[in-house]
C-alpha positions as CSV (number, residue, x, y, z in Angstrom):
1,M,8.5,16.4,17.9
2,V,5.3,16.2,19.9
3,H,5.3,14.6,23.4
4,G,1.9,15.7,24.6
5,T,0.4,12.2,24.5
6,R,2.1,9.1,25.9
7,V,1.7,5.8,24.1
8,P,1.2,2.7,26.3
9,S,4.4,0.6,26.1
10,S,2.4,-2.5,25.3
11,L,1.5,-1.0,21.9
12,L,5.1,-0.6,21.0
13,F,5.3,-4.3,20.6
14,E,2.7,-4.0,17.7
15,I,5.1,-1.8,15.6
16,P,6.8,-4.8,13.9
17,R,3.4,-6.1,12.9
18,V,2.4,-2.6,11.7
19,R,5.7,-2.5,9.7
20,E,4.8,-5.8,8.1
21,I,1.3,-4.8,6.9
22,L,1.7,-1.1,6.0
23,P,3.0,-1.8,2.6
24,L,-0.1,-3.8,1.9
25,M,-2.7,-1.2,2.5
26,G,-2.5,0.2,-1.0
27,P,-4.5,3.1,-1.6
28,G,-10.2,0.8,-6.3
29,A,-18.5,2.2,-22.2
30,L,-20.6,-0.6,-20.7
31,S,-19.3,-4.1,-21.1
32,E,-21.4,-7.2,-21.3
33,P,-20.4,-10.5,-19.5
34,A,-18.1,-12.5,-21.6
35,E,-19.7,-15.6,-23.2
36,Q,-16.6,-17.5,-24.1
37,E,-15.5,-20.6,-22.2
38,I,-12.7,-19.8,-19.6
39,A,-9.5,-21.7,-20.2
40,L,-8.4,-22.9,-16.8
41,S,-4.7,-23.1,-17.6
42,H,-4.5,-19.5,-18.9
43,L,-5.7,-17.5,-16.0
44,G,-3.8,-14.3,-15.2
45,I,-4.1,-12.9,-11.7
46,I,-3.2,-9.3,-10.9
47,V,-2.3,-8.5,-7.3
48,A,-1.2,-5.0,-6.1
49,L,1.2,-6.1,-3.4
50,T,3.3,-9.0,-2.3
51,G,1.5,-9.6,1.0
52,E,-1.8,-9.9,-0.9
53,A,-0.3,-12.6,-3.1
54,R,0.9,-14.8,-0.2
55,S,-2.5,-16.5,0.0
56,L,-1.9,-17.8,-3.5
57,T,1.7,-19.0,-3.2
58,K,4.4,-19.4,-0.6
59,D,7.2,-19.0,-3.1
60,P,9.2,-15.7,-3.2
61,I,7.1,-13.0,-4.9
62,P,9.1,-10.3,-6.6
63,N,7.3,-7.1,-7.6
64,A,6.6,-6.6,-11.3
65,E,7.7,-10.1,-12.3
66,L,5.6,-12.8,-13.7
67,I,5.2,-15.9,-11.5
68,H,4.0,-19.2,-12.8
69,L,1.9,-21.2,-10.3
70,P,2.0,-25.0,-10.4
71,D,-1.4,-25.4,-12.1
72,G,-0.4,-23.1,-15.0
73,T,-2.0,-19.9,-13.6
74,M,0.1,-16.8,-14.0
75,L,0.5,-14.2,-11.2
76,N,1.8,-10.7,-11.6
77,V,2.4,-8.4,-8.5
78,S,1.8,-5.0,-10.0
79,G,2.3,-2.4,-7.4
80,V,-0.4,0.0,-6.3
81,G,-2.6,2.0,-8.6
82,P,-4.3,1.8,-12.0
83,K,-1.2,2.5,-14.2
84,R,0.7,-0.4,-12.7
85,A,-2.4,-2.6,-12.9
86,A,-2.7,-1.9,-16.6
87,V,0.9,-2.8,-17.2
88,A,0.6,-6.0,-15.3
89,S,-2.7,-6.9,-17.0
90,R,-1.2,-6.4,-20.5
91,T,1.9,-8.3,-19.6
92,L,-0.3,-11.3,-18.6
93,L,-2.2,-11.1,-21.9
94,E,1.0,-10.9,-23.9
95,K,2.2,-14.1,-22.1
96,G,-1.0,-15.9,-23.1
97,A,-3.6,-15.2,-20.4
98,T,-7.1,-15.7,-21.6
99,A,-8.9,-14.5,-18.4
100,L,-7.9,-11.8,-15.9
101,L,-8.6,-11.8,-12.1
102,S,-8.1,-8.9,-9.8
103,W,-7.2,-10.3,-6.3
104,G,-6.5,-8.7,-3.0
105,S,-7.9,-6.4,-0.3
106,A,-10.3,-3.5,-0.5
107,G,-11.6,-0.7,1.7
108,G,-15.0,-1.1,3.1
109,L,-17.7,1.4,2.2
110,A,-21.0,-0.1,3.5
111,P,-21.8,0.5,7.2
112,R,-21.4,-2.5,9.4
113,L,-19.4,-4.4,6.8
114,P,-16.6,-5.9,9.0
115,P,-13.0,-6.5,8.1
116,G,-12.5,-9.9,6.5
117,S,-15.8,-9.6,4.5
118,L,-15.5,-11.2,1.1
119,I,-16.6,-9.2,-2.0
120,L,-17.4,-11.0,-5.3
121,P,-18.8,-8.0,-7.1
122,K,-21.0,-8.4,-10.2
123,T,-20.0,-5.0,-11.4
124,V,-17.1,-2.6,-11.0
125,I,-17.6,1.2,-11.2
126,A,-14.7,3.2,-12.6
127,S,-13.8,6.7,-11.3
128,N,-15.1,8.1,-14.6
129,Q,-18.5,6.2,-14.0
130,S,-17.9,3.5,-16.6
131,L,-19.5,0.3,-15.5
132,Y,-17.8,-3.1,-16.0
133,H,-19.5,-6.5,-15.6
134,V,-17.6,-9.5,-14.4
135,D,-18.1,-12.8,-16.4
136,A,-21.4,-14.2,-15.3
137,V,-20.6,-17.9,-15.8
138,W,-17.3,-17.5,-13.9
139,H,-19.0,-15.5,-11.1
140,N,-21.7,-18.1,-10.7
141,S,-19.1,-20.9,-10.5
142,L,-17.2,-19.0,-7.7
143,C,-20.4,-18.3,-5.8
144,N,-21.6,-21.9,-6.0
145,R,-18.3,-23.2,-4.8
146,L,-18.1,-20.9,-1.8
147,E,-21.8,-21.1,-0.9
148,G,-22.1,-22.5,2.6
149,H,-18.4,-22.1,3.3
150,V,-17.7,-18.4,3.2
151,D,-20.1,-15.5,3.5
152,F,-19.8,-13.1,0.5
153,H,-21.3,-10.0,-1.0
154,T,-22.0,-9.3,-4.7
155,E,-22.7,-5.6,-4.6
156,P,-20.5,-3.3,-6.7
157,L,-16.9,-2.4,-6.1
158,V,-15.8,1.2,-7.0
159,E,-12.5,2.6,-8.1
160,S,-10.8,5.4,-6.3
161,T,-7.7,7.2,-7.8
162,M,-6.4,7.8,-4.3
163,V,-6.7,6.1,-0.9
164,A,-10.1,6.6,0.7
165,R,-8.7,7.3,4.1
166,T,-11.4,8.9,6.3
167,S,-14.9,7.7,7.3
168,G,-16.3,10.8,5.5
169,E,-14.7,9.9,2.2
170,K,-15.9,6.3,2.4
171,M,-19.4,7.3,3.3
172,M,-19.5,9.8,0.4
173,L,-18.4,7.1,-2.1
174,F,-21.1,4.7,-0.6
175,R,-23.9,7.3,-1.0
176,E,-22.8,8.4,-4.5
177,T,-22.3,4.9,-6.0
178,G,-23.9,2.3,-3.8
179,A,-20.7,0.3,-3.9
180,I,-19.7,-1.6,-0.8
181,G,-16.0,-1.7,-1.4
182,V,-13.2,0.4,-3.0
183,D,-9.9,-0.3,-4.5
184,M,-7.5,1.3,-7.0
185,E,-6.8,-1.5,-9.5
186,S,-9.9,-3.6,-10.4
187,A,-11.5,-1.1,-12.8
188,T,-8.3,-0.9,-14.8
189,V,-8.0,-4.6,-15.0
190,A,-11.6,-4.7,-16.2
191,N,-10.9,-2.2,-18.9
192,V,-7.9,-4.1,-20.2
193,A,-9.9,-7.3,-20.2
194,Q,-12.8,-5.6,-22.1
195,E,-10.4,-4.3,-24.7
196,A,-8.9,-7.7,-25.1
197,R,-12.3,-9.4,-25.1
198,V,-11.4,-11.8,-22.3
199,P,-13.3,-12.7,-19.2
200,F,-12.8,-10.7,-16.0
201,M,-13.3,-11.4,-12.3
202,V,-12.7,-9.7,-8.9
203,V,-12.0,-11.3,-5.5
204,R,-11.5,-8.8,-2.7
205,A,-11.6,-8.9,1.1
206,I,-12.3,-5.9,3.3
207,A,-9.2,-4.7,5.1
208,D,-10.5,-1.5,6.6
209,S,-14.1,-0.7,7.5
210,T,-15.9,2.6,7.3
211,D,-15.0,3.5,10.9
212,T,-11.3,2.8,10.5
213,P,-9.4,5.9,9.3
214,I,-6.0,5.5,7.7
215,P,-3.6,7.9,9.5
216,D,-1.1,10.2,7.8
217,S,1.8,8.4,9.5
218,A,0.9,5.3,7.5
219,L,0.4,7.0,4.1
220,N,3.5,9.1,4.3
221,A,5.7,6.1,5.2
222,V,4.7,4.0,2.1
223,D,5.6,4.7,-1.5
224,E,3.7,3.9,-4.6
225,L,5.3,0.4,-4.8
226,G,4.2,-0.3,-1.3
227,R,7.7,0.0,0.2
228,L,7.8,1.1,3.8
229,S,10.2,3.6,5.2
230,F,10.5,2.6,8.8
231,L,12.3,5.9,9.6
232,K,9.4,7.9,8.2
233,L,6.9,5.8,10.1
234,I,8.7,6.4,13.4
235,Q,9.0,10.1,12.6
236,G,5.3,10.3,11.9
237,L,4.4,8.5,15.1
238,A,6.7,10.8,17.0
239,E,4.7,13.8,15.8
240,H,1.3,12.0,16.2
241,P,1.7,9.2,18.8
242,T,-2.0,8.5,19.1
243,E,-2.0,7.3,15.5
244,L,-0.3,4.1,16.7
245,F,-3.7,2.9,18.0
246,A,-5.1,3.2,14.4
247,L,-2.1,1.4,12.9
248,V,-2.5,-1.5,15.3
249,R,-6.2,-1.7,14.4
250,I,-5.4,-1.6,10.7
251,A,-2.9,-4.4,11.2
252,R,-5.4,-6.6,12.9
253,N,-8.1,-5.9,10.3
254,Y,-5.7,-6.6,7.4
255,R,-4.9,-10.0,8.9
256,A,-8.6,-10.7,8.9
257,A,-8.7,-9.9,5.2
258,Q,-5.7,-12.1,4.5
259,R,-7.4,-15.0,6.3
260,T,-10.4,-14.7,4.1
261,L,-8.3,-14.7,0.9
262,A,-6.4,-17.7,2.1
263,T,-9.7,-19.5,2.8
264,V,-11.0,-18.7,-0.7
265,A,-7.7,-19.9,-2.3
266,R,-7.9,-23.1,-0.3
267,L,-11.5,-23.9,-1.2
268,I,-11.2,-23.1,-4.9
269,G,-7.6,-23.6,-5.9
270,N,-5.4,-21.2,-7.7
271,N,-7.4,-21.4,-10.9
272,L,-10.3,-19.8,-9.0
273,L,-12.9,-21.0,-11.5
274,G,-15.2,-23.3,-9.5
275,P,-16.2,-26.8,-10.3
């Protein structure tokens, strides 16, 4: 145990908030935009973690179980990563979804892009460099509905197979791909949608900017399903107490992302398909 650095007692009160958001940090063939009409009542939404889905429903949200929202939209909380996103996407298609939406938070890659920034990317770049286009008509509908209410960005989103945790890793992704955000699920959802020939869309809000590193104490305390071990968190902070400052910052930034997602859901409705 390391005691070389004292942590201000005021920051200890932030630990419950950190505990609440840590499970939500989740470590993101050319396709042409789909031309078919989108069926509003058959939208399937893939969300990595429970906290990211709370902007869509206030009902209990069990992991890996299908949730039917009042308007007919289906929601599946998949867990973190591409494998779980693929399972969730295919489950939604099997249950009748005719369009797939990747919803949640993302890491910021572009300099000076603050937490809470909304990304409605036109393209998603997979880790193998495959490029996926979102549905053009759907995308235009979303942008038109949000124009003048919420600032948004349409530059690419890139997939990462692991959490982009340092400023250096984020800047390298930005330089190599030109993407402004990163997540671990959207490219897989896009691939499943392309295989099924259904429209695909992404709505992501920045939860950590380029200058916000994700400390080891956070990563080591959360499993692949986003479940937090509070004991591991405390042990990690005992060894590296100054990481508490980064955790508090991450918690505040994540709340900014959640506010943006809640605003989008309120303005557009759960079908998220514009006018």
